[in-house]
C-alpha positions in Angstrom: 22.9 -71.3 54.5 25.6 -73.7 53.1 23.8 -76.6 54.9 20.9 -75.7 53.4 22.0 -75.5 50.0 23.7 -78.9 50.7 20.5 -80.7 51.4 18.4 -78.9 48.3 21.3 -80.5 46.3 21.2 -83.9 47.5 17.0 -83.4 46.7 18.1 -82.7 43.5 20.4 -85.5 43.4 17.7 -87.9 44.4 14.9 -86.7 42.1 17.9 -87.3 39.1 18.6 -90.2 40.4 14.9 -91.7 40.6 14.3 -90.2 37.0 11.9 -87.6 38.1 12.7 -84.6 36.9 13.1 -85.7 33.5 9.9 -87.7 33.5 8.3 -84.8 34.7 9.9 -82.4 31.6 8.8 -85.0 28.9 5.1 -85.4 30.7 5.0 -81.7 31.0 5.9 -80.9 27.4 3.5 -83.9 26.2 0.3 -82.1 28.5 1.8 -78.5 26.5 2.1 -79.6 23.3 -0.4 -82.6 23.1 -3.6 -80.9 24.7 -3.8 -78.1 22.3 -3.3 -80.7 19.4 -5.7 -83.1 20.6 -8.6 -80.5 21.4 -9.7 -77.9 18.5 -10.5 -74.2 19.3 -13.5 -73.0 17.5 -11.3 -70.9 15.6 -11.9 -67.6 17.6 -9.3 -65.3 19.5 -11.1 -66.1 22.8 -11.6 -69.8 22.0 -7.8 -70.3 20.8 -6.2 -68.9 24.4 -8.9 -70.8 26.4 -7.7 -74.1 24.6 -4.0 -73.6 25.0 -4.3 -71.4 28.4 -6.5 -73.0 30.6 -6.0 -76.8 29.4 -2.1 -76.5 29.6 -1.7 -74.9 32.8 -4.2 -76.5 34.7 -2.6 -79.8 33.3 0.8 -78.4 34.1 -0.5 -77.3 37.7 -2.4 -80.4 38.3 0.4 -82.5 37.3 3.2 -80.9 39.8 1.3 -80.1 42.2 0.2 -84.5 42.7 3.7 -85.3 41.8 4.9 -82.2 44.6 2.8 -84.2 47.2 4.1 -87.7 46.4 7.7 -86.4 46.4 7.5 -84.3 49.5 6.1 -87.2 51.5 9.0 -89.9 50.2 11.8 -87.8 50.1 11.3 -87.4 54.0 9.6 -90.5 55.1 11.7 -92.8 53.2 14.8 -91.4 54.1 13.8 -92.0 57.4 12.2 -95.7 56.9 15.3 -96.5 55.0 17.8 -95.4 57.9 19.4 -93.0 55.3 18.3 -89.8 57.8 20.1 -90.9 60.8 23.7 -90.7 59.1 22.4 -87.4 58.4 20.9 -86.4 62.0 24.4 -87.4 63.5 26.0 -84.8 61.0 26.6 -81.0 62.3 23.4 -80.3 60.7 20.4 -79.3 62.8 16.9 -80.9 62.0 15.2 -77.8 60.8 17.8 -77.1 58.5 17.2 -80.8 57.1 13.7 -79.7 56.7 13.8 -76.5 54.8 17.0 -77.8 52.7 14.5 -80.6 51.4 11.5 -78.1 51.1 14.4 -75.6 49.3 15.0 -78.5 46.8 11.5 -79.5 46.3 10.7 -75.6 45.5 13.5 -75.0 43.3 12.9 -78.4 41.3 9.5 -77.1 40.5 10.9 -73.5 39.6 13.3 -74.4 37.4 10.0 -77.3 35.9 7.5 -74.6 35.7 10.0 -72.6 33.8 10.5 -75.3 30.9 6.6 -75.7 30.9 5.8 -71.9 30.9 8.2 -71.5 28.1 6.7 -74.0 26.2 3.1 -72.2 26.6 4.6 -69.3 25.9 6.0 -70.0 22.6 3.3 -72.2 21.7 0.6 -69.0 22.0 2.6 -66.7 19.7 3.3 -69.9 17.5 -0.5 -70.9 17.1 -1.5 -67.3 16.8 -0.1 -66.8 13.6 -2.6 -68.9 12.4 -5.6 -67.3 13.3 -7.6 -64.6 10.8 -6.2 -61.2 10.8 -9.3 -59.9 12.7 -9.1 -62.6 15.7 -5.5 -61.6 15.5 -6.4 -58.2 16.3 -8.7 -59.4 18.9 -5.9 -61.7 20.6 -3.3 -58.7 20.6 -5.7 -56.2 21.8 -8.0 -57.9 24.8 -6.0 -60.9 25.6 -2.3 -61.1 25.3 -2.2 -58.3 27.5 -2.7 -57.9 31.5 -5.4 -55.2 31.8 -6.5 -53.9 35.1 -10.2 -52.4 35.6 -12.1 -49.6 37.2 -15.7 -50.3 38.4 -18.5 -47.4 38.9 -19.0 -46.1 42.2 -21.6 -48.3 44.4 -24.6 -45.8 45.5 -24.6 -45.7 49.3 -27.8 -48.4 49.3 -27.2 -48.3 53.4 -28.2 -44.7 54.2 -31.3 -45.2 51.7 -32.3 -48.3 53.7 -31.9 -46.9 56.9 -33.6 -43.4 56.0 -36.9 -45.7 54.4 -36.9 -47.8 57.6 -36.8 -45.1 60.1 -39.8 -43.6 57.8 -41.8 -47.0 57.5 -41.3 -47.3 61.7 -42.4 -43.7 62.4 -45.7 -44.5 60.0 -46.2 -47.7 61.1 -46.4 -47.8 65.0 -44.4 -50.2 66.6 -42.5 -53.5 64.9 -40.7 -56.4 66.9 -37.1 -56.9 66.4 -38.0 -59.4 64.0 -40.5 -57.6 62.0 -37.7 -54.6 62.0 -35.4 -57.0 60.4 -37.6 -58.3 58.2 -38.3 -55.1 56.7 -34.8 -54.0 56.5 -34.2 -57.0 54.5 -37.1 -56.4 51.9 -35.8 -52.6 51.8 -32.7 -53.6 51.3 -33.7 -55.8 48.2 -35.8 -53.2 46.6 -33.0 -50.5 46.8 -30.4 -52.9 45.4 -33.0 -54.0 42.5 -33.7 -50.3 41.6 -30.4 -49.0 41.7 -29.4 -51.7 39.2 -32.1 -51.5 36.6 -32.1 -49.3 33.7 -35.8 -48.7 32.8 -37.4 -48.8 29.5 -37.2 -45.7 27.4 -35.0 -44.1 30.4 -31.3 -43.9 31.0 -29.3 -44.4 33.9 -25.5 -42.2 35.0 -22.8 -44.4 36.3 -19.6 -42.3 37.2 -16.0 -43.9 37.4 -13.3 -42.3 39.7 -9.9 -43.3 37.6 -8.0 -41.6 40.8 -4.2 -41.3 40.7 -4.2 -43.9 37.5 -5.5 -40.7 35.2 -2.1 -39.3 34.8 -0.7 -42.0 33.2 -4.0 -43.3 31.6 -3.8 -39.8 29.3 -3.7 -40.6 25.4 -4.1 -44.0 26.4 -7.2 -46.3 24.9 -9.1 -47.8 27.0 -12.3 -50.0 26.7 -15.9 -50.6 28.3 -16.7 -54.1 29.3 -20.8 -54.6 29.9 -23.2 -57.3 31.0 -26.7 -56.7 31.6 -29.3 -59.2 32.5 -33.1 -58.8 31.5 -36.5 -60.2 33.4 -37.1 -63.2 30.9 -36.5 -66.6 31.6 -33.2 -68.0 29.8 -34.9 -69.5 27.1 -37.5 -66.8 26.6 -34.6 -64.5 26.5 -33.0 -66.5 24.1 -31.9 -65.1 20.5 -33.5 -61.5 21.8 -31.7 -58.1 21.4 -32.0 -55.0 23.2 -31.6 -51.6 21.7 -29.6 -49.2 23.6 -27.6 -45.9 23.2 -24.7 -45.1 25.2 -22.6 -41.6 26.4 -18.9 -42.1 27.5 -17.2 -38.2 28.6 -17.6 -35.2 30.3 -21.6 -34.3 30.3 -22.1 -31.1 28.4 -18.6 -31.0 26.5 -16.8 -32.0 23.1 -15.3 -34.5 24.7 -17.9 -37.4 24.7 -18.1 -40.4 22.6 -21.8 -41.9 21.4 -22.9 -45.5 20.6 -26.2 -47.3 19.7 -26.7 -50.8 19.0 -28.9 -53.8 19.9 -27.3 -56.2 22.0 -28.3 -59.5 23.5 -28.3 -59.9 27.2 -26.5 -62.4 29.1 -23.3 -61.9 27.6 -20.1 -59.6 28.0 -19.3 -56.6 25.3 -16.7 -54.7 24.8 -16.4 -51.4 23.5 -13.1 -49.5 22.7 -13.3 -45.7 24.0 -11.5 -43.1 22.6 -8.7 -41.2 24.8 -9.0 -38.6 27.2 -13.3 -39.2 27.9 -12.5 -38.2 31.6 -12.2 -35.0 33.2 -10.1 -32.9 35.2 -10.6 -34.7 38.2 -10.0 -38.4 36.5 -13.8 -38.9 36.5 -15.2 -40.6 33.4 -19.2 -40.5 33.1 -21.1 -43.7 31.8 -24.7 -42.9 30.4 -26.6 -46.0 29.0 -30.4 -45.2 27.6 -32.7 -47.9 27.7 -34.4 -47.5 23.9 -36.5 -50.6 24.5 -40.1 -49.8 24.7 -40.9 -52.9 27.3 -37.8 -54.4 28.4 -35.9 -53.3 31.5 -32.2 -53.8 31.6 -30.2 -55.1 34.7 -26.5 -53.8 35.2 -25.2 -56.1 38.2 -22.8 -53.8 40.5 -20.1 -56.7 40.8 -19.7 -57.9 37.2 -22.1 -55.7 35.2 -19.8 -52.4 34.5 -16.1 -52.3 33.8 -13.3 -49.8 32.4 -10.2 -51.6 31.1 -6.7 -50.4 30.7 -3.5 -51.7 29.8 -1.2 -52.4 32.7 1.3 -54.7 31.3 2.2 -56.7 28.6 1.7 -60.6 28.3 5.2 -61.7 29.3 4.8 -59.7 32.5 1.6 -60.8 33.2 2.3 -64.7 32.3 5.6 -64.3 34.7 3.5 -63.1 37.6 1.1 -65.9 36.7 3.6 -68.5 37.1 4.7 -67.1 39.9 1.2 -67.6 41.9 1.7 -71.5 40.5 4.7 -71.7 42.0 3.6 -70.5 45.1 0.9 -73.0 45.3 3.6 -75.7 44.7 5.6 -74.6 47.3 2.8 -74.4 49.9 1.7 -78.5 48.5 5.9 -79.2 49.0 5.3 -77.6 52.9 2.2 -79.8 53.2 3.8 -83.1 52.4 7.1 -82.4 54.2 4.5 -81.9 57.0 2.8 -84.9 57.1 6.0 -87.3 56.3 7.8 -85.7 59.7 6.1 -87.5 62.0 4.1 -90.2 59.5 5.4 -93.5 57.5 5.7 -92.8 53.4 2.2 -93.9 52.8 0.3 -92.8 55.8 2.1 -89.2 54.8 0.9 -89.3 51.0 -2.5 -90.6 51.9 -3.2 -87.3 54.6 -1.2 -85.0 52.1 -3.5 -86.2 49.3 -6.5 -86.2 51.8 -6.2 -82.4 52.2 -5.5 -81.6 49.1 -9.0 -83.2 48.0 -10.8 -81.0 50.5 -9.3 -78.1 49.0 -10.4 -79.0 45.9 -13.6 -79.2 47.2 -14.2 -75.7 48.3 -17.3 -75.5 46.2 -19.0 -78.0 48.6 -17.9 -76.4 51.4 -19.0 -73.0 50.4 -22.4 -74.3 49.3 -22.5 -76.2 53.0 -21.7 -72.8 54.7 -24.0 -70.7 52.7 -26.8 -72.8 53.9 -25.8 -72.9 57.3 -26.7 -77.1 56.9 -24.6 -80.4 56.4 -28.1 -81.7 54.8 -29.0 -79.0 52.2 -32.9 -78.4 51.2 -35.9 -80.2 51.7 -37.7 -81.1 48.6 -40.1 -77.7 48.9 -36.4 -75.6 48.3 -36.3 -74.4 52.3 -33.6 -75.1 54.7 -33.8 -78.2 57.1 -34.0 -77.8 60.8 -30.5 -77.2 62.4 -29.5 -80.2 63.9 -26.9 -80.9 66.6 -24.5 -82.2 64.0 -24.8 -78.9 62.1 -24.1 -77.1 65.4 -21.0 -78.9 65.9 -19.7 -78.9 62.5 -20.3 -75.7 61.0 -17.9 -73.5 62.9 -15.1 -76.0 61.6 -16.6 -76.2 58.2 -16.2 -72.0 58.3 -12.7 -72.1 59.7 -11.7 -74.8 56.8 -13.3 -72.8 54.2 -11.3 -69.4 55.6 -8.1 -71.2 55.1 -8.8 -72.4 52.2 -9.7 -69.3 50.5 -6.2 -67.8 51.5 -4.5 -70.2 49.0 -7.5 -70.4 46.5 -8.6 -66.7 46.4 -6.4 -65.9 43.6 -7.2 -67.3 39.7 -4.0 -67.1 37.9 -5.2 -69.3 35.2 -8.5 -67.6 34.6 -6.8 -64.1 34.7 -4.3 -65.0 31.7 -7.1 -66.7 29.8 -9.6 -63.8 30.0 -6.5 -61.1 29.6 -6.9 -59.8 33.1 -3.4 -58.2 35.2 -2.1 -60.4 37.8 -0.5 -56.7 39.6 2.7 -56.8 41.9 0.2 -56.1 44.7 -2.0 -59.2 44.3 1.2 -61.6 43.7 2.7 -59.7 47.2 -0.6 -60.7 48.6 -0.7 -64.5 47.1 3.2 -64.4 48.4 1.9 -63.6 51.9 -1.0 -65.6 52.6 0.1 -68.5 50.9 3.9 -68.9 51.3 4.2 -66.9 54.6 1.2 -67.6 56.7 -0.1 -71.2 55.4 3.1 -72.0 54.4 4.6 -71.2 57.5 2.3 -72.2 60.1 3.3 -75.8 58.1 6.7 -75.6 58.3 6.6 -74.7 61.8 4.3 -77.6 62.6 6.5 -80.1 60.7 10.2 -78.9 62.0 8.8 -79.3 65.6 7.2 -82.5 64.9 10.6 -83.9 63.1 12.7 -82.2 65.4 10.7 -84.4 68.2 10.8 -87.4 66.1 12.7 -90.7 67.8 14.7 -91.8 64.8 16.4 -94.2 66.7 13.2 -96.3 67.4 12.7 -96.4 63.5 16.3 -98.0 63.2 15.4 -100.4 65.8 12.6 -101.6 63.4 
C-alpha cells in the first residue's frame, strides 16, 4: 500500500507541476457560478433547479471527464516516452503497483475536484433559492430538494389473459400456422395492454399500490401521488384541452379516504399531496380514478403514468450519493485512459480513449439501430429495410456494445437530483458493482497485463 500511495502522490505532484489542479478548480468554479448567471430560469422552482443542477453538474461531469481521459492517457504514456518510467521500473515496485498507483492518484484528484465543485453547487442552490417567491420555495423544499422514492401500482397479469384468449381463439377458429399464432398472440397482447391502461369515459379504474415493509416507517408520513395521462387526440388537437376527473385515495368503504376533483391537461405530470395513513393494515393503498368526460378516454401508462412518492432522504445525502455515481464514472474513464496508454503512445492513446467515449455517448443511436435490426434504418414508407449480410455481421457486435455501455449509463444521477428522485444506497451499490468492479476491473486487468508485457527498453532505444 505504501508503494501505491507513493505513485499516487507522484501523480498529484505532476498535476500541480503542470498546474492541472488549480486550472481545473478555476474552470469548475466558473462553470458552477457562471452558467446559472448566464442562463436565466423561468422563475419557478422546477425551472430553477433544472438550470442550476442540470447545467452545472452536466458541465462539471463533461469537463472532468475529458480532463481525466487526457491526463490518464498522458501520465503513463508520456512517462514511458520521456524515459521516466524506465527509472521507476528498476526500483522495487511492480508494474501493477505503478498502474494502480497512477489510477489511485487520478481518482483521488477527481474526488477532491468533485468535492470543490459539489460544495459550490450545493451552496449556490441554497443561496439562490432564497430569491424565489414563497410559494415556489415551498415547492422546491417539498418536491425537489429531497430524495423521493416511489411505489407503482401492481401490473395486471397480461400474459395469462393473453394465453387464455389465444387458446379460446384456437379452439374456435381451427388450425393456425405458427406464424399466424404468433401474430394472433401479438395482436391480443397489444389489445390487452391498451385495455388495462384505459379509463373509459364516464367510468372508473382502480389501482392498488403495495407499500410492503415500508408501511411501518411511512406511518403518519405525508406522501404524494404523481399522475400523467394521455388522450387519443393528436398533440395539436389536445393542446389546451382539459379532462375532468375525480380521484379517490384510501381504503374503500371506510372513513380513511381522501377525495379530489378537477380538470387537468393531458401529457403533463401532476402531483397531489396525500394525507397520512391512507393505506390499510397490510400496507395496500387503493387509488380510484373516475373519468367524468363524456367522450374522451384517458390512458394511464404502466411505466410512468401513476406513482406514489415518499421521502427517502434529505437533499444533502441524496446529493452526495449523486456525486458518488459521477465519481464512479470518472474512475472508469481514468481506467480507460490508463488502459489505452499501457500499450500505445500518448496521441494514439488519447485518440482511442476519446473515440471510446464518443461511442458511449452515442448510445441512443446504437439503441435505435439495435431496435430496428438494421444499420440502414427504415425505407421511405416507414418499413424496415431487408436484412443484409452487413446487418448479420454487425448486429451481434452492436448488441454487445450497447449492453456494455448500458452497464455504466443505466444510472442518471443528474436527472434524479433535478427531479427530486432518490438515489438509494441500493442504486449506489449496484453502480459501484457495474461501473467500478465489472467495467473498471476488466479495463484494469487489461491495462496491467499490457503494461507488464510492454518492452520499456525498446522505447528507450528510440
